[in-house]
C-alpha positions as CSV (number, residue, x, y, z in Angstrom):
1,M,133.8,190.8,79.0
2,S,136.1,187.9,78.6
3,I,139.7,188.0,77.4
4,P,139.7,186.7,73.8
5,L,141.0,183.2,73.2
6,K,143.6,183.6,70.4
7,I,143.9,180.8,67.8
8,Y,145.2,180.6,64.3
9,Q,143.0,180.3,61.2
10,Y,141.9,176.7,60.4
11,Q,142.2,175.8,64.1
12,S,139.2,174.6,66.1
13,V,137.6,175.6,69.5
14,V,135.7,173.1,71.7
15,Y,132.7,174.7,73.4
16,N,131.1,173.0,76.4
17,D,127.8,173.9,78.1
18,T,128.4,174.6,81.8
19,T,125.0,176.2,82.6
20,T,123.8,175.6,86.1
21,G,120.4,175.8,87.8
22,A,117.2,174.1,86.7
23,S,117.7,171.4,84.1
24,H,117.3,172.7,80.6
25,L,115.4,171.3,77.7
26,G,117.2,173.0,74.9
27,L,120.5,174.6,74.0
28,S,121.2,176.8,71.0
29,W,124.7,177.9,70.1
30,S,125.5,180.7,67.6
31,F,129.0,181.0,66.1
32,P,128.8,183.6,63.4
33,G,131.9,183.2,61.1
34,G,132.6,179.7,62.4
35,N,132.1,176.3,60.8
36,P,129.5,175.2,61.8
37,S,127.8,178.5,62.5
38,S,125.3,177.0,65.0
39,G,124.7,174.0,67.1
40,T,122.4,172.4,69.7
41,G,124.7,170.0,71.5
42,T,126.3,170.2,75.0
43,T,129.7,170.1,73.3
44,E,130.4,171.7,69.9
45,I,133.6,171.8,67.9
46,V,133.9,174.9,65.7
47,Y,136.6,175.8,63.1
48,Y,137.5,179.4,62.2
49,N,139.1,180.0,58.8
50,V,139.2,183.8,58.5
51,P,141.2,186.1,60.7
52,G,139.2,188.4,63.0
53,F,137.2,188.6,66.2
54,Y,134.2,186.4,66.7
55,T,131.2,186.5,69.1
56,V,129.7,183.4,70.6
57,T,126.1,183.1,72.0
58,L,124.7,180.3,74.1
59,T,120.9,180.2,74.7
60,A,119.4,177.8,77.2
61,T,115.7,177.1,77.7
62,D,114.6,175.5,81.0
63,V,111.7,173.1,81.7
64,Y,109.5,176.1,82.5
65,G,110.1,177.7,79.1
66,T,112.3,180.4,80.4
67,T,115.1,181.3,78.0
68,K,118.4,182.9,78.9
69,A,121.2,183.9,76.6
70,L,124.9,184.4,77.3
71,V,126.6,186.6,74.7
72,E,130.4,186.8,74.6
73,P,131.4,189.5,72.1
74,S,134.8,189.1,70.5
75,L,135.4,185.9,72.5
76,I,137.6,184.4,69.8
77,E,140.5,186.1,68.1
78,V,141.7,184.4,64.9
79,A,145.1,185.3,63.6
80,A,146.5,184.6,60.1
81,S,148.5,181.4,59.8
82,S,152.1,181.9,59.2
């Protein structure tokens, strides 16, 4: 489990794909509670507008059709703006 990244509401987080191994054909990001809430790029910028803890999931599919997911529960902690 990772230590949460703490930000304030209305701030953004930049996510970068750093998967290694066989080249992948597809990426799928899930950012429940973020804006946008999903993406398919190697780099995604997500805004969080409501205080709380947020999970992030990255799913990669390789050239053989094998899918692997990395789930980071409560990776982002959003605090109320002062």
